[in-house]
VOGU-3710 file (C-alpha; in Angstrom, 3 decimals, decimal comma):
1> msaarpgrpg> -0,080/0,011/-0,017  1,272/3,421/-0,829  0,692/6,181/1,540  1,264/9,664/2,138  3,219/11,105/5,066  0,709/12,517/7,350  0,253/16,284/6,662  2,422/16,158/3,385  1,572/14,620/-0,108  3,840/12,107/-1,512
11> ylahvdglra> 4,662/8,644/-1,457  6,661/7,150/1,284  9,309/5,071/-0,717  11,380/4,153/2,143  8,460/2,615/3,923  8,246/0,047/0,920  11,909/-0,266/1,223  11,387/-1,406/4,964  8,640/-3,598/3,709  11,105/-5,355/1,463
21> vavaavliyh> 13,608/-5,792/4,461  10,822/-7,242/6,550  9,499/-9,743/4,040  13,030/-10,812/2,904  13,936/-11,499/6,622  10,926/-13,764/6,880  11,420/-15,522/3,591  15,048/-16,437/4,551  14,045/-17,653/8,118  11,366/-19,897/6,703
31> afpdaghsgf> 13,526/-21,271/3,779  16,798/-21,499/5,631  15,988/-21,618/9,498  19,600/-22,718/10,218  20,943/-19,595/8,536  19,530/-17,222/11,309  17,168/-17,505/14,128  15,948/-13,765/13,935  13,986/-13,737/10,936  10,645/-13,510/12,770
41> vgvdiffvis> 11,719/-9,812/13,440  10,385/-9,087/10,139  6,803/-9,560/11,289  7,547/-6,999/14,101  8,616/-4,498/11,383  5,337/-5,198/9,400  3,386/-4,461/12,512  5,025/-1,215/13,019  4,850/-0,080/9,505  0,874/-1,151/9,415
51> gflitgillg> 0,313/0,842/12,577  2,000/3,854/11,395  0,361/3,984/7,762  -3,161/3,142/9,273  -3,174/5,610/11,846  -1,523/8,389/9,597  -4,424/7,710/7,116  -7,273/7,867/9,656  -5,973/11,010/11,478  -5,585/12,755/8,039
61> eldtgglagl> -9,243/12,017/7,189  -10,667/12,552/10,676  -8,746/15,912/11,004  -9,392/17,434/7,500  -13,004/17,520/7,849  -13,401/16,418/4,463  -14,892/13,044/5,749  -16,643/13,410/9,171  -16,954/10,814/11,945  -18,022/7,220/11,125
71> ravarfygrr> -18,066/7,811/7,262  -14,209/8,208/7,554  -14,110/4,989/9,498  -16,373/3,039/6,963  -14,356/4,233/3,958  -11,335/2,843/5,833  -12,850/-0,584/6,151  -13,824/-0,602/2,556  -10,250/0,037/1,529  -8,926/-2,561/3,833
81> ikrifpalic> -11,208/-5,154/2,157  -10,006/-4,216/-1,259  -6,437/-4,473/0,018  -6,706/-7,662/1,930  -9,208/-9,880/0,843  -8,550/-10,537/-2,958  -4,864/-11,975/-2,455  -6,022/-13,869/0,633  -8,814/-15,560/-1,396  -6,263/-16,646/-4,038
91> vllacyllgy> -4,010/-18,221/-1,578  -6,780/-19,867/0,465  -8,368/-21,440/-2,565  -4,794/-22,780/-3,845  -4,124/-24,213/-0,526  -7,542/-25,990/-0,506  -6,828/-27,458/-4,006  -3,422/-28,649/-3,019  -4,726/-29,964/0,248  -7,135/-32,186/-1,734
101> wfllpgefar> -4,525/-33,711/-3,717  -1,474/-33,935/-1,417  -2,897/-34,386/2,228  -4,303/-37,070/4,265  -7,943/-36,779/5,009  -7,240/-35,901/8,686  -4,735/-33,057/7,650  -7,143/-31,941/4,900  -9,705/-31,475/7,410  -7,334/-29,770/9,558
111> lsqqilssag> -6,318/-27,577/6,763  -10,092/-26,726/6,134  -10,279/-25,732/9,720  -7,353/-23,577/9,221  -8,705/-21,843/6,117  -12,053/-21,211/8,055  -10,192/-19,557/10,874  -8,003/-17,513/8,420  -10,966/-16,389/6,465  -12,594/-15,365/9,858
121> ffinfalarh> -9,246/-13,813/10,988  -9,136/-15,713/14,113  -6,400/-18,405/13,500  -4,191/-16,694/16,048  -6,682/-17,594/18,763  -6,593/-21,316/17,423  -2,947/-21,391/17,649  -2,782/-19,821/21,154  -5,065/-22,706/22,343  -2,596/-25,291/20,749
131> ndyfdngats> -1,581/-27,218/23,792  -1,215/-30,825/22,783  2,538/-31,697/23,020  2,033/-34,825/20,675  0,101/-32,996/18,147  2,191/-31,331/15,396  -0,762/-29,428/14,006  0,825/-26,049/14,870  4,077/-26,750/12,930  2,575/-28,578/10,025
141> npllhlwsla> 0,249/-25,801/9,163  0,279/-24,223/5,634  -1,454/-21,243/6,881  0,563/-20,876/10,166  1,843/-17,557/9,061  -1,606/-15,859/8,740  -1,669/-15,467/12,545  -0,012/-12,011/11,886  -2,586/-10,982/9,296  -5,283/-11,985/11,921
151> ieeqfylvwp> -3,778/-9,793/14,495  -3,631/-6,749/12,195  -7,412/-7,131/11,162  -8,380/-7,492/14,893  -6,414/-4,288/15,472  -8,294/-2,646/12,507  -11,406/-3,487/14,169  -10,616/-1,562/17,335  -8,149/1,229/16,531  -10,207/3,381/13,981
161> cllwllfrgr> -13,024/3,239/16,422  -10,764/4,466/19,139  -9,388/7,337/17,181  -12,865/8,410/16,049  -14,065/8,519/19,627  -11,075/10,508/20,741  -11,514/12,749/17,871  -15,096/13,188/18,567  -14,549/13,693/22,262  -11,544/16,341/21,572
171> iralpimlfv> -9,554/14,052/23,797  -5,512/14,229/23,529  -4,861/11,070/21,432  -1,057/10,681/21,763  -1,136/10,060/25,626  -3,914/7,555/25,060  -1,757/5,764/22,539  1,404/5,796/24,630  -0,825/4,295/27,406  -2,118/1,525/25,148
181> caasftwnfr> 1,233/0,683/23,984  2,640/0,549/27,514  -0,169/-1,466/28,940  0,117/-4,048/26,148  3,900/-4,515/26,564  3,750/-4,821/30,268  1,032/-7,391/29,954  3,036/-9,254/27,498  6,193/-9,113/29,467  4,634/-10,181/32,710
191> tfdselaasf> 2,900/-13,258/31,082  5,516/-14,281/28,279  7,345/-17,086/30,354  4,211/-18,547/31,853  1,782/-18,348/28,701  4,209/-18,282/25,790  1,615/-19,102/23,112  -0,647/-16,426/24,455  1,952/-13,764/24,470  2,874/-14,508/20,977
201> flphmriwel> -0,433/-14,989/19,266  -2,986/-12,906/21,135  -3,821/-9,217/19,887  -3,839/-7,695/23,112  -0,284/-8,862/23,765  1,008/-7,535/20,382  -0,892/-4,262/19,901  2,049/-2,398/21,165  3,975/-2,988/18,132  1,036/-1,762/15,876
211> glggvaaafl> 0,495/1,045/18,472  4,113/2,045/18,293  3,683/2,723/14,747  0,534/4,700/15,560  2,407/6,707/18,002  4,983/7,795/15,323  2,092/8,816/12,963  0,417/10,882/15,847  3,780/12,404/16,907  4,362/13,620/13,357
221> apgrttwfss> 0,983/14,748/12,646  0,654/18,490/11,680  -2,948/18,651/11,934  -5,303/20,224/14,732  -3,614/20,545/17,939  -6,515/18,774/19,587  -4,398/15,793/18,878  -1,771/17,272/21,417  -4,047/19,549/23,498  -7,279/19,522/24,903
231> aagaapapap> -8,141/23,004/23,607  -11,056/22,900/21,246  -11,226/24,739/17,888  -7,565/25,270/17,778  -6,266/26,291/14,241  -4,145/23,756/12,523  -0,535/23,857/13,301  2,680/21,831/12,345  3,693/19,411/14,908  6,918/20,321/16,717
241> awrwlaaplg> 8,435/16,831/15,935  7,908/17,477/12,231  9,656/20,887/12,424  12,774/19,324/14,157  12,894/16,390/11,740  12,631/18,537/8,591  16,199/19,573/9,226  18,671/17,362/7,519  20,762/16,820/10,707  17,890/15,852/12,842
251> anfvaglgla> 16,400/13,494/10,165  19,800/11,708/9,749  20,329/11,472/13,469  17,016/9,577/13,873  17,675/7,463/10,921  21,058/6,501/12,053  19,595/5,644/15,413  16,951/3,698/13,810  19,083/1,735/11,475  21,581/0,804/14,366
261> llvagfvyvd> 18,544/-0,373/16,476  17,157/-2,456/13,451  20,501/-4,036/12,829  21,061/-4,807/16,631  17,592/-6,609/16,442  18,594/-8,793/13,537  21,930/-9,641/15,075  21,162/-9,968/18,759  17,619/-11,090/18,845  17,275/-14,938/19,130
271> sglphlnawm> 14,299/-17,012/19,726  16,375/-18,673/22,866  16,825/-15,138/24,484  15,404/-14,749/27,991  12,698/-12,119/28,124  12,473/-12,379/24,178  9,622/-9,863/23,963  11,709/-6,972/25,760  14,365/-7,491/23,068  11,730/-6,909/20,427
281> llpglgtafl> 11,802/-3,262/21,389  15,018/-2,980/19,235  13,415/-3,628/15,839  10,306/-2,148/16,775  11,850/1,346/17,877  14,340/1,106/14,921  11,610/0,849/12,449  9,579/3,827/14,115  12,613/5,994/14,013  13,449/5,245/10,345
291> icagdrawin> 9,765/5,783/9,285  9,707/9,221/11,346  13,040/10,227/9,789  11,434/10,829/6,396  13,143/11,212/2,974  15,301/14,098/4,239  17,500/11,207/5,903  20,343/9,817/3,641  19,622/6,404/4,750  15,928/6,407/3,658
301> rrmlsqpalv> 16,709/8,356/0,485  19,680/6,457/-0,631  19,400/3,073/0,696  15,671/2,086/1,503  14,454/3,923/-1,493  16,284/1,727/-3,960  13,917/0,686/-6,814  14,605/-2,976/-6,360  13,875/-2,627/-2,410  10,708/-0,495/-3,344
311> glglisyply> 9,555/-3,040/-5,913  9,986/-5,893/-3,570  8,099/-3,841/-0,977  5,139/-3,141/-3,351  4,448/-6,948/-3,496  5,318/-7,837/0,040  1,789/-8,435/1,225  1,022/-11,391/-1,620  4,594/-12,459/-1,259  4,127/-12,935/2,478
321> lwhwpllffa> 0,919/-14,892/1,765  2,375/-17,227/-0,982  5,805/-17,998/0,200  4,964/-20,511/3,138  2,246/-22,439/1,629  4,706/-23,152/-1,359  7,524/-24,057/1,113  4,962/-26,277/2,971  3,539/-28,210/0,272  6,904/-28,779/-1,498
331> rvtsdhvlsv> 8,341/-30,138/1,837  5,115/-32,458/2,356  5,189/-34,021/-1,022  8,828/-34,555/-1,197  10,588/-37,715/0,291  13,734/-35,995/0,898  15,122/-32,924/2,458  14,696/-29,975/-0,068  17,921/-28,704/-1,495  19,143/-25,246/-1,506
341> pvllsllgca> 18,547/-24,878/-5,298  14,951/-26,198/-4,929  14,322/-23,696/-1,832  15,696/-20,768/-3,969  13,391/-21,838/-6,975  10,552/-21,920/-4,549  11,196/-18,529/-3,260  11,558/-17,350/-6,930  8,057/-18,906/-7,638  6,753/-17,027/-4,628
351> valayvtyrw> 7,959/-13,642/-6,136  6,577/-14,600/-9,438  3,112/-15,542/-7,824  3,251/-12,453/-5,820  3,812/-10,145/-8,707  0,898/-11,682/-10,864  -1,282/-11,169/-7,837  -0,413/-7,751/-7,161  -0,605/-6,700/-10,907  -3,636/-8,543/-12,258
361> veqplrraar> -5,608/-9,117/-8,904  -5,022/-6,607/-6,532  -4,453/-3,444/-8,663  -7,643/-3,906/-11,069  -9,864/-4,337/-7,984  -8,440/-1,434/-5,951  -8,921/0,960/-9,164  -12,447/-0,504/-10,096  -14,944/2,184/-11,019  -17,625/0,585/-8,768
371> pgwvvtgava> -15,838/0,020/-5,455  -18,935/-0,898/-3,607  -19,437/-3,957/-5,811  -15,772/-4,970/-5,335  -16,236/-4,771/-1,534  -19,481/-6,655/-1,637  -17,995/-9,205/-4,021  -14,784/-9,853/-2,052  -16,555/-10,280/1,412  -19,193/-12,802/-0,340
381> tlaavalvay> -16,398/-14,630/-2,045  -14,339/-15,017/1,231  -17,412/-16,220/3,100  -17,942/-18,832/0,364  -14,523/-20,181/0,727  -15,022/-20,369/4,462  -18,350/-22,196/3,836  -16,621/-24,778/1,735  -13,959/-25,173/4,200  -16,470/-25,873/7,009
391> gteraagfpg> -17,958/-28,422/4,852  -14,901/-30,250/4,207  -13,990/-30,255/7,871  -17,418/-31,715/8,456  -16,810/-34,427/5,908  -13,555/-35,396/7,703  -11,358/-34,355/4,706  -13,087/-36,882/2,040  -11,512/-40,077/3,365  -12,774/-41,984/0,326
401> rlppllnqia> -9,911/-40,767/-1,590  -7,474/-43,370/-0,110  -7,050/-47,223/-0,234  -8,696/-48,953/2,556  -5,765/-50,024/4,685  -4,170/-46,403/4,228  -7,470/-44,787/5,068  -7,590/-46,769/8,290  -4,077/-45,434/9,037  -4,999/-42,042/8,205
411> afsynpaaav> -8,272/-42,104/10,071  -6,528/-43,629/13,276  -6,129/-41,148/16,191  -3,265/-42,274/18,157  -3,205/-41,024/21,771  -0,085/-41,854/23,628  -0,780/-40,326/26,917  -1,505/-43,608/28,753  1,648/-45,312/27,135  3,843/-42,616/28,167
421> rqgtyfimgd> 2,234/-42,175/31,589  1,763/-38,487/30,792  1,075/-36,258/33,744  2,736/-38,834/36,277  6,168/-40,055/35,189  6,101/-38,011/31,992  5,687/-34,386/32,616  5,552/-31,196/30,285  8,903/-29,090/30,243  6,732/-25,901/31,513
431> vdetafkidp> 6,359/-27,627/34,958  8,973/-28,381/37,537  9,905/-31,507/39,446  7,097/-31,379/41,713  4,785/-32,292/38,821  5,960/-35,848/38,867  3,383/-38,210/40,529  5,720/-41,070/41,730  4,255/-44,093/43,577  6,440/-44,354/46,780
441> heldpakpti> 6,099/-48,333/46,237  7,125/-48,107/42,592  10,488/-50,343/43,119  10,200/-53,678/44,069  13,425/-54,604/46,246  13,356/-58,028/45,037  13,972/-56,926/41,306  16,782/-55,135/39,769  16,058/-51,608/38,358  16,251/-49,973/35,078
451> ylwgdshaat> 15,967/-46,161/35,208  14,769/-44,566/31,970  15,789/-40,835/31,625  15,188/-38,287/28,902  12,450/-36,504/27,131  9,242/-37,473/25,255  11,249/-39,957/23,055  12,330/-41,752/26,194  8,744/-41,838/27,476  7,520/-43,540/24,285
461> lyaglervlg> 10,295/-46,077/24,890  8,821/-46,968/28,448  5,934/-49,169/27,196  8,355/-51,428/25,277  10,494/-51,762/28,172  7,583/-52,500/30,415  6,098/-55,144/28,263  9,370/-56,932/27,491  11,473/-56,562/30,663  8,697/-55,486/33,365
471> qkfniaeraa> 8,560/-59,079/34,799  12,149/-59,064/35,787  13,098/-55,516/36,367  11,570/-52,344/37,877  11,112/-50,080/35,019  11,662/-46,461/36,469  10,563/-43,794/34,081  11,536/-40,087/34,585  10,846/-38,067/31,436  10,120/-34,444/30,810
481> attapfpped> 9,155/-32,946/27,348  11,845/-30,977/25,742  14,149/-31,681/28,612  17,230/-33,816/27,394  19,095/-35,996/29,960  22,127/-33,510/30,610  23,782/-32,643/33,946  21,607/-29,879/35,580  24,525/-27,492/35,814  25,167/-27,695/32,048
491> fnpgnarrin> 21,577/-27,483/30,993  19,209/-24,516/30,470  18,136/-22,728/33,640  14,649/-22,774/35,257  12,479/-25,973/35,042  14,935/-28,227/33,031  17,759/-27,611/35,488  15,406/-28,329/38,468  13,934/-31,428/36,878  17,399/-33,094/35,961
501> afilasiard> 18,729/-32,285/39,441  15,848/-34,038/40,861  16,293/-37,139/38,579  19,971/-37,352/39,355  19,460/-37,215/43,079  16,719/-39,968/42,527  19,046/-42,024/40,753  21,793/-41,485/43,338  19,207/-42,584/45,960  17,567/-45,578/44,159
511> rpevvilhad> 20,962/-46,979/42,884  19,453/-48,644/39,710  21,519/-51,299/38,103  21,013/-49,816/34,460  20,396/-46,209/33,491  19,084/-45,780/29,935  19,580/-42,381/28,301  17,300/-41,646/25,385  16,095/-38,355/23,729  15,289/-36,563/20,507
521> wqrydwrqva> 19,032/-35,982/20,128  18,857/-34,087/16,992  17,117/-31,058/18,719  19,941/-30,551/21,424  23,658/-30,422/21,707  23,797/-34,098/22,305  27,689/-33,971/23,204  26,548/-32,662/26,598  25,585/-36,418/27,285  29,266/-36,899/28,159
531> gtvaalrrig> 28,744/-34,865/31,132  25,762/-36,998/32,179  27,919/-40,196/31,844  30,414/-38,683/33,999  27,877/-37,546/36,769  26,262/-41,112/36,772  29,722/-42,507/37,142  30,400/-40,366/40,132  27,438/-41,686/41,973  28,472/-45,304/41,171
541> tphivlvgpv> 25,968/-46,451/38,315  27,067/-49,838/37,126  25,659/-49,717/33,744  24,970/-46,931/31,378  23,262/-47,350/28,080  22,931/-44,851/25,544  20,138/-45,168/23,022  20,547/-43,357/19,841  17,986/-41,434/17,763  14,948/-43,298/16,330
551> phwldglpqq> 14,035/-42,893/12,790  12,750/-39,276/11,641  10,011/-39,199/8,828  9,798/-35,857/7,124  6,428/-34,396/7,946  5,458/-37,827/9,838  5,225/-41,380/8,772  1,529/-41,212/7,879  2,150/-38,437/5,390  5,005/-40,380/3,912
561> lfnfarrhhd> 2,730/-43,379/3,564  0,259/-41,157/1,723  3,028/-39,895/-0,620  3,957/-43,617/-1,369  0,212/-44,403/-2,051  0,007/-41,429/-4,727  3,196/-42,937/-6,403  2,132/-46,508/-6,288  -1,634/-46,324/-6,690  -2,668/-50,176/-6,083
571> aavpqrmdsg> 0,302/-51,032/-4,024  -0,150/-52,347/-0,386  1,213/-50,397/2,468  4,805/-51,342/2,565  6,544/-53,152/5,347  9,823/-51,292/4,905  10,816/-48,177/2,789  13,805/-45,959/2,838  11,981/-42,693/1,175  10,883/-39,842/3,495
581> ldpatartda> 13,712/-40,374/6,135  15,428/-37,391/7,426  19,202/-38,095/6,510  20,480/-35,737/9,473  19,397/-38,628/11,839  21,906/-41,196/10,445  24,825/-38,589/10,728  23,939/-38,043/14,370  23,725/-41,733/15,061  27,129/-42,389/13,637
591> lmaelaaqlq> 28,557/-39,434/15,657  26,910/-40,648/18,759  28,271/-44,029/18,339  31,750/-42,745/18,191  31,049/-40,693/21,455  29,734/-43,721/23,225  32,907/-45,617/22,323  34,992/-42,855/23,637  32,961/-42,833/26,755  33,033/-46,756/26,931
601> vtylsplhll> 29,271/-47,071/27,368  26,613/-49,325/25,726  25,460/-47,895/22,614  22,054/-49,056/20,936  21,234/-47,720/17,510  17,486/-48,083/16,706  18,330/-47,101/13,212  20,622/-50,229/12,811  18,081/-52,525/14,879  15,090/-51,448/12,667
611> rngdgmlvrv> 16,651/-51,602/9,238  17,554/-54,378/6,951  18,500/-54,656/3,260  14,919/-53,904/2,317  14,920/-50,610/4,010  13,584/-48,965/7,333  10,742/-50,567/9,198  7,371/-49,020/8,587  5,130/-51,124/10,544  5,329/-53,972/12,981
621> gdtpdalltf> 1,769/-55,120/12,220  -1,202/-54,877/9,988  -3,221/-52,304/12,181  -2,818/-48,690/12,240  -1,502/-48,643/15,754  1,383/-50,835/14,577  2,992/-48,100/12,735  6,653/-47,304/13,667  5,873/-43,788/14,614  2,547/-41,895/15,125
631> dtshltakaa> 4,201/-38,601/14,041  7,612/-37,629/12,751  9,663/-39,654/15,276  7,539/-40,742/18,414  7,316/-44,403/18,645  3,864/-46,191/18,982  3,775/-48,680/22,022  3,900/-51,733/19,720  6,918/-50,175/17,836  8,667/-49,671/21,122
641> eylvrqfppl> 8,071/-53,218/22,281  9,355/-54,453/19,032  12,496/-52,239/19,338  13,128/-53,393/22,886  12,949/-57,040/21,810  15,993/-56,389/19,422  17,879/-54,946/22,394  20,790/-57,201/23,713  20,699/-58,334/27,309  20,845/-55,079/29,468
651> tasapqpar> 22,409/-57,017/32,461  25,642/-57,600/30,656  28,752/-56,335/32,147  29,117/-52,753/31,465  32,169/-51,442/29,836  34,733/-49,977/32,170  35,286/-46,346/32,177  38,416/-44,905/30,441  41,284/-44,490/32,791
//
């Protein structure tokens, strides 16, 4: 969207340049997440820009007297619909068609639910409620990125009405905006650690970023002083801030400060930072300062106003809409990790689709001779898309598309809670060690004890250990989600440190004959397990077993079986296959085996135990609950039992520690 600076005609080219920076950061982050962890900063830049432009337009219309009261607000909503709805409709329809051909019925029904919530602009609330640890619906969501659009639309519902009320009551707007921003930021800061999803996805937690842009617009507005004073009927006068920024020295100083803050945001802001939301002030303030500096600042005039950046900024909205679904469906339909050339090609396709959408969908409709018909048609079309999505969800994603056995697999809903003993011996990572509900008579003194220590992957192994070895051993399970079995002093602070300290103390007290260490090693710095081995030896643990990573299926084993069925129309569900496996797992397994040899501990490789010359085991029976994993890498109970039966005797003499 092009916009004029409040109080001055003209196009803000540097704002589109900032949009280009924002969308490029998001695209790089989503396509190459290992290249940097601060790409999500791009969304925060978008929020500030949106708040600035929307507030500036509304202030100008309310203040000029050309459009009075609610008429200005109504016209604003009409422009928003023409701007937002057409490109969104195109993307939602494309996702629906791709989902029909390439997704399992359950996933297609989930996608339809996501289309419905996206069309209604409440997908962020659905994501905030997502609290099932074993449900990967939040991460395997082709419309996940639309949470930010939903927040903007919710902001648009409230902010124009607030400004109209302030204008009508001749109430000083700038202090009210500052108060709203401060209250939102404080609320976010106080609840971020305890309610992470809510702090990230809910509008009242993020309005401070959009409001920050609004503050910048109000600060620069050279309209009636009623925006800065309670005096009624005052004559229009330039804002003092604008007079100061009109000087090149002031503009360059503010732009330089803004660029420094923005660069610091990209360099230092990382998803692993404590109090991440406070660090988001860096890019937020940096964006606001750069916008306010105007085209008198050299940075804005010479850097951010470059034609290539401006061109990318003009298509940033449809580009943001298209890029994630393309990456998602390319990944889902592939049986291997996408290469760099493929990812770059996908981003190129996203740019091409964005330009087509901007040039032949957005622009013609925004310039239509009868805008009222465009608004009505866009609303009706989006409502029809939502209605089709609702019907598809109710039809369970049309399961008749699949062969019978694969349809059973797709329809089977595996609940691992009982098998992993969730809530008693397997706890979530957002609670501390007091959440364990341990039976004081758990250990029979007449039997030797096996201690299982790790995260959710270890928890899924429990069912196999209990079924195969439970008659001869006490099987003590101590597992916590996203908490690897590392020494407390070397692990993350907070709950993970306390949980692992508690488990290590329990092992020292109960003195088990065998300790099994297992986790989703790929997500951690697994070399820290060397410290765990040293700690266990210090307390006299006689036999330490390190279980390597289990197979990881790209986008989940059920989806890979569906991909197989699409390529082999009449074939039965295979017993084994190698397509769809994450190759990084084998690399981690080989390196862990080397480390275990150096540490002189027993190493068990599930990859070797589950693979033969025909490929990796896919299922251990003919029923859906006999799949190897029910998602990307968590074993089913039957698969865990099969795996444990392949283990050598765990009571064998342990290797002696190195001297």
